[in-house]
C-alpha positions in Angstrom: 18.8 11.2 18.9 18.8 15.0 19.2 17.5 17.3 16.6 20.0 18.5 13.9 20.7 22.2 13.8 18.6 24.2 11.3 20.1 24.7 7.9 19.1 27.9 6.1 16.9 27.3 3.1 18.9 27.0 -0.1 22.1 26.5 1.7 24.2 23.4 0.8 22.8 20.4 2.6 19.4 22.1 3.2 16.4 20.0 2.2 15.7 20.4 -1.5 18.9 22.4 -2.1 20.8 21.6 -5.2 23.8 19.3 -4.6 27.1 19.5 -6.3 27.3 17.9 -9.8 29.3 14.9 -8.7 28.1 14.8 -5.1 25.1 13.2 -3.4 21.6 13.6 -4.7 19.8 16.7 -3.1 17.3 15.8 -0.4 13.6 16.1 -0.6 11.7 18.8 1.4 10.2 18.0 4.8 6.7 19.4 4.5 4.4 16.7 6.0 3.2 17.1 9.5 1.4 14.3 11.6 -2.0 15.1 10.1 -0.7 15.1 6.5 1.1 11.8 7.1 -2.0 10.2 8.6 -4.1 11.3 5.6 -1.5 9.9 3.1 -1.6 6.6 5.0 -5.5 6.6 4.9 -5.4 7.4 1.2 -3.2 4.4 0.7 -5.2 2.0 2.7 -8.8 3.1 2.3 -8.7 2.6 -1.5 -10.3 0.5 -4.1 -9.5 -2.7 -2.1 -12.3 -2.0 0.4 -14.8 -2.1 -2.4 -13.6 -5.5 -3.7 -11.4 -7.3 -1.1 -14.2 -8.8 1.0 -15.6 -11.0 -1.8 -12.5 -13.2 -2.4 -11.7 -13.2 1.3 -15.3 -14.5 2.0 -14.9 -17.2 -0.7 -11.7 -18.3 1.1 -12.8 -18.1 4.8 -16.5 -18.5 4.7 -17.9 -17.4 8.1 -14.3 -17.0 9.3 -14.0 -13.7 7.4 -13.8 -11.6 10.5 -11.2 -13.9 12.0 -9.2 -13.4 8.8 -9.5 -9.7 9.2 -8.4 -9.9 12.8 -5.3 -12.0 11.8 -4.4 -9.6 9.0 -4.7 -6.7 11.5 -2.3 -8.4 14.0 0.3 -8.9 11.3 -0.2 -5.4 10.0 0.2 -4.0 13.5 3.6 -5.8 13.9 4.7 -4.7 10.5 3.6 -1.1 11.1 5.4 -1.0 14.5 8.6 -2.3 12.9 8.4 0.1 10.0 7.7 3.1 12.3 10.7 2.4 14.4 12.9 1.9 11.4 11.5 5.0 9.6 12.3 7.1 12.7 15.9 5.8 12.7 16.3 6.2 8.9 14.0 9.0 7.7 14.9 8.7 4.1 13.0 8.0 0.9 12.8 4.3 0.0 11.2 2.6 3.1 12.3 -1.0 3.5 14.8 -0.7 0.6 16.8 1.6 2.9 16.2 -0.4 6.1 17.2 -3.7 4.5 20.3 -2.1 3.0 21.4 -0.5 6.3 20.5 -3.4 8.7 20.8 -6.6 6.6 23.1 -5.7 3.7 22.8 -4.4 0.1 21.2 -7.5 -1.4 18.3 -7.6 1.0 17.6 -3.9 0.6 17.8 -4.4 -3.2 15.4 -7.3 -3.1 12.9 -5.3 -1.1 13.1 -2.4 -3.5 12.8 -4.7 -6.5 9.7 -6.4 -5.1 8.1 -3.1 -4.3 8.9 -1.3 -7.6 8.0 -4.2 -9.9 4.9 -5.3 -8.0 3.6 -1.8 -7.3 4.1 -0.6 -10.9 1.8 -3.4 -12.0 -0.6 -2.4 -9.2 -0.5 1.2 -10.5 -1.5 0.1 -13.9 -4.3 -2.1 -12.5 -5.6 0.9 -10.4 -5.5 3.2 -13.4 -7.5 0.7 -15.4 -9.9 0.3 -12.5 -10.5 4.1 -12.5 -11.3 3.9 -16.2 -13.6 0.9 -15.8 -15.7 2.7 -13.1 -15.7 6.1 -14.7 -16.2 5.3 -18.4 -16.1 1.5 -19.2 -16.2 2.1 -23.0 -13.0 4.2 -22.9 -11.3 2.6 -19.9 -7.8 2.6 -21.3 -8.0 6.3 -22.3 -9.4 7.3 -18.9 -6.6 5.3 -17.3 -3.9 7.2 -19.1 -5.6 10.5 -18.3 -5.8 9.6 -14.7 -2.1 8.8 -14.6 -1.1 12.0 -16.3 -3.3 14.1 -14.0 -2.0 12.5 -10.8 1.7 12.7 -11.9 1.1 16.4 -12.6 -0.3 16.8 -9.1 2.6 15.0 -7.5 5.1 17.0 -9.7 3.7 20.2 -8.3 4.8 19.3 -4.7 3.7 17.4 -1.6 1.3 20.1 -0.5 -1.0 19.7 -3.4 -0.7 15.9 -3.2 -1.7 16.0 0.5 -4.7 18.3 -0.2 -6.0 16.1 -3.0 -5.5 13.0 -0.8 -7.5 14.7 1.9 -10.4 15.4 -0.5 -10.3 11.8 -1.8 -10.3 10.3 1.7 -13.3 12.5 2.8 -15.4 11.3 -0.2 -14.5 7.6 0.3 -15.2 7.7 4.0 -18.6 9.4 3.4 -19.6 6.7 0.9 -18.5 3.9 3.2 -20.4 5.4 6.1 -23.5 5.6 4.0 -23.1 1.9 3.1 -22.6 0.8 6.7 -25.6 2.8 8.0 -27.9 1.7 5.2 -27.0 -2.0 5.6 -27.1 -2.2 9.4 -30.3 -0.1 9.6 -32.2 -2.3 7.1 -34.4 -5.3 7.9 -32.0 -7.5 5.8 -29.3 -7.3 8.5 -29.0 -10.4 10.6 -26.4 -10.7 13.4 -26.6 -14.5 13.2 -24.7 -14.3 9.9 -21.6 -13.0 11.8 -21.2 -16.2 13.9 -18.5 -18.7 13.1 -21.0 -21.5 12.4 -23.2 -19.4 10.2 -22.1 -21.2 7.0 -24.4 -24.1 7.7 -27.4 -21.7 7.6 -26.5 -19.9 4.4 -24.9 -22.8 2.5 -21.5 -21.2 2.6 -18.3 -23.0 1.8 -17.4 -23.6 5.4 -14.6 -22.2 7.5 -11.2 -23.9 7.5 -7.8 -22.8 9.0 -6.3 -22.6 5.6 -9.2 -20.5 4.3 -8.9 -18.1 7.2 -5.1 -17.7 6.5 -5.7 -17.1 2.8 -8.4 -14.5 3.6 -5.9 -12.9 6.0 -3.3 -12.7 3.2 -5.9 -11.1 0.8 -7.1 -8.6 3.4 -3.5 -7.8 4.6 -2.8 -6.5 1.1 -5.5 -3.8 1.6 -3.8 -2.7 4.9 -0.3 -2.5 3.3 -0.6 1.2 2.4 0.8 2.4 5.8 4.2 1.8 4.3 3.6 4.9 2.2 4.3 7.0 5.4 7.6 5.3 5.9 8.5 5.5 2.2 7.9 9.3 2.4 10.1 9.5 5.5 12.4 12.1 3.8 9.4 14.5 3.4 8.1 14.3 6.9 8.8 17.0 9.5 10.4 15.8 12.8 10.3 12.2 11.6 11.4 10.7 14.9 8.2 11.8 16.5 5.8 12.2 13.5 6.2 8.7 11.9 5.7 6.6 15.0 2.5 8.6 15.7 1.2 8.7 12.2 1.5 5.0 11.2 -0.5 3.5 14.1 -3.1 6.3 13.9 -3.6 5.6 10.2 -3.7 1.8 10.7 -6.1 2.1 13.7 -8.6 4.3 11.7 -8.4 1.9 8.7 -9.0 -1.1 10.9 -12.1 0.5 12.4 -13.4 1.3 8.9 -12.7 -2.1 7.5 -14.3 -3.8 10.5 -17.4 -1.7 10.2 -17.8 -2.4 6.5 -17.1 -6.1 7.0 -19.7 -6.5 9.7 -22.3 -4.5 7.6 -21.9 -6.4 4.4 -21.6 -9.8 6.1 -24.7 -9.2 8.2 -26.8 -8.4 5.1 -25.4 -10.8 2.5 -24.0 -13.7 4.5 -20.6 -15.3 3.7 -21.9 -17.3 0.7 -23.5 -14.4 -1.1 -20.6 -12.1 -0.2 -18.1 -14.6 -1.6 -20.0 -14.8 -4.9 -20.4 -11.0 -5.3 -18.7 -9.1 -8.1 -19.4 -5.8 -6.5 -20.0 -6.6 -2.8 -20.8 -3.2 -1.5 -23.3 -2.5 -4.3 -24.9 -5.9 -3.7 -25.1 -5.1 0.1 -27.0 -1.8 -0.4 -29.3 -3.5 -3.0 -30.1 -6.2 -0.4 -30.8 -3.5 2.1 -33.4 -1.9 -0.3 -31.2 1.2 -0.8 -30.8 1.0 -4.5 -30.3 4.7 -4.7 -26.9 4.2 -3.1 -25.6 1.9 -6.0 -24.5 4.8 -8.2 -23.0 6.5 -5.1 -21.0 3.3 -4.4 -19.8 3.3 -8.0 -18.5 6.9 -7.7 -16.9 6.1 -4.4 -15.1 3.1 -5.9 -13.8 5.2 -8.7 -12.6 7.9 -6.3 -11.0 5.3 -4.1 -9.2 3.7 -7.0 -7.9 7.2 -7.9 -6.7 7.6 -4.3 -4.9 4.3 -4.4 -3.2 5.2 -7.7 -2.1 8.6 -6.3 -0.5 6.9 -3.2 1.1 4.1 -5.3 2.7 6.6 -7.7 4.1 8.4 -4.6 5.6 5.2 -3.1 7.0 3.8 -6.3 8.7 7.1 -7.3 10.3 7.5 -3.9 11.6 4.0 -3.9 12.9 4.5 -7.5 14.6 7.7 -6.2 16.4 5.7 -3.4 17.5 2.9 -5.8 18.7 5.4 -8.4 20.8 7.1 -5.7 22.6 3.8 -5.2 22.8 3.2 -8.9 20.5 0.1 -8.9 18.4 2.1 -11.3 19.7 4.8 -13.7 21.2 7.6 -11.7 19.4 10.2 -13.8 16.3 9.3 -11.9 17.8 10.6 -8.6 17.2 14.2 -9.6 15.2 16.4 -7.2 13.3 19.4 -8.7 14.9 22.6 -7.4 11.6 24.5 -7.0 9.1 21.8 -6.1 11.4 19.6 -4.1 10.1 16.3 -5.6 11.8 13.5 -7.5 10.4 14.7 -10.8 12.3 12.4 -13.1 11.4 9.4 -11.1 7.8 10.5 -11.1 7.7 11.1 -14.8 9.4 7.7 -15.5 7.0 5.8 -13.3 4.0 7.6 -14.9 5.2 6.8 -18.4 5.7 3.1 -17.6 2.3 2.9 -15.8 0.5 4.6 -18.7 2.1 2.3 -21.3 1.2 -0.8 -19.3 -2.4 0.4 -18.6 -3.1 1.2 -22.2 -1.6 -2.0 -23.7 -2.6 -4.7 -21.3 -5.3 -5.8 -18.9 -3.3 -6.4 -15.8 -6.1 -6.7 -13.3 -5.8 -10.5 -13.2 -2.0 -10.6 -13.7 -0.7 -9.0 -10.5 -1.1 -11.8 -8.0 2.6 -11.5 -7.4 2.0 -8.1 -5.9 0.4 -9.6 -2.7 3.3 -12.0 -2.4 5.8 -9.2 -3.1 4.4 -6.9 -0.4 4.6 -9.7 2.2 8.2 -10.3 1.2 8.9 -6.6 1.5 7.5 -6.5 5.0 9.3 -9.7 6.0 12.5 -7.8 5.3 11.3 -4.8 7.3 10.7 -7.1 10.3 14.0 -8.8 9.9 15.6 -5.4 9.8 13.8 -4.2 12.9 14.9 -7.3 14.8 18.5 -6.0 14.5 17.8 -2.7 16.2 19.2 -2.1 19.7 17.2 -0.7 22.6 19.1 2.6 22.2 18.0 2.7 18.5 14.3 2.3 19.5 13.9 -1.4 19.0 10.3 -2.5 19.5 9.4 -5.3 21.9 11.2 -8.4 20.7 8.1 -10.4 19.9 6.8 -7.7 17.5 9.2 -8.3 14.6 9.3 -12.0 15.3 5.5 -12.3 15.0 5.5 -9.9 12.0 8.2 -11.9 10.2 6.5 -15.3 10.9 3.1 -13.8 9.9 4.4 -12.5 6.6 5.9 -15.9 5.8 2.7 -17.8 6.7 0.3 -15.4 4.9 2.6 -15.4 1.8 2.6 -19.2 1.5 -1.2 -19.3 2.2 -2.0 -17.2 -0.9 -3.3 -19.0 -4.0 -0.7 -21.1 -5.7 -0.6 -18.8 -8.8 0.2 -15.8 -6.6 3.0 -17.7 -4.7 4.6 -19.0 -7.9 4.4 -15.7 -9.8 5.7 -13.8 -6.7 8.6 -16.2 -6.3 9.4 -15.9 -10.0 9.6 -12.1 -9.7 11.9 -12.3 -6.7 14.1 -14.8 -8.4 14.3 -12.6 -11.5 15.3 -9.7 -9.2 18.0 -11.8 -7.5 19.3 -12.9 -10.9 19.6 -9.3 -12.1 21.4 -8.3 -9.0 23.9 -11.3 -9.4 24.6 -10.4 -13.1 25.2 -6.7 -12.2 27.6 -7.7 -9.3 29.5 -10.1 -11.5 29.8 -7.5 -14.3 31.0 -4.9 -11.8 33.6 -7.3 -10.3 35.0 -8.0 -13.8 35.3 -4.3 -14.5 37.5 -4.0 -11.5 
């Protein structure tokens, strides 16, 4: 596809220009280059999950934790490749909501959008509460609301400020993780024997099983899923046909290297059994490495990482809300774009308000198991959409979306039963809402 001719700023049809009252929603402004897009992806993936995800994964997989990480990386690579090709073809806000709608039909796009908005709104509330619990446990709910208000204000002021804040957050988190890895591997407590697949017998671990490895992969995949944020922000990326296919694999590759280093470090110090029983695995690892001075640093890093996750989540949910509002699956008033800042300000305010209310009224940390199931369903639809691309449209190698789709299905069903049941219930509720709306619209005709 060739580049479109430049449109003067402020002219009708220019990015961010006001549209006619009864016409299409104005477009967002393309301000993100490759570096910015990579940083947004890193901010989404290297978040609070890296400080907590390895414990439940080790409980599930035992000494097969690294196998689970490798399997999650393969599925993530397939999903990232499919998403990148689709985002280059459809560089609009909404990610898989748009791809499913355009390639598979309105229902599948709607279902992907529903799974993302509902699941990730709960994830936003959980991340906000996590920030509060790390920063000031006695006032966790108040801090959670303050964090939501502050990040919505940053997002409201435009993508430039959001990208700069994300860059600062990523730098802090990477520095903390590097300190944990160096302190752990340089200590006398590190033992390479704990990395072997038969190490469970030596440390009384639960043992490695194929089902456990699959469940660990499903849990770890959730931590990788933030690369979709780059695709979701496709309408705000400069030269999307070149930038997005570069930024997504770069962000994913860096994240995989970081996760692998952290996994090797904590596993070599703690072993799979102790890691699986840890409530704060990275803090436990530095204690075992006789680096107690790092414990408060890890705590600060976890709070900053949760803040970064929350920032990226609000970005993704608000952009998908914008796309669904444009198609009237959500109130059309949410499709407004700020004439000065070029952001979906009403969608951001609405998402922020809902997240703040949920964070202050409920403890949702243990009630969002459906989010893992929902994100796998979301990517399954992305892979199915990529499978319909033609070579002229930039279709990936045929095996990529097939492996991605099969991997999403297997990992979703391998999740704990509560996550599968709650996730299926959320998808069924979304399908029911869609059916009721379609029936009501048909009767009005």
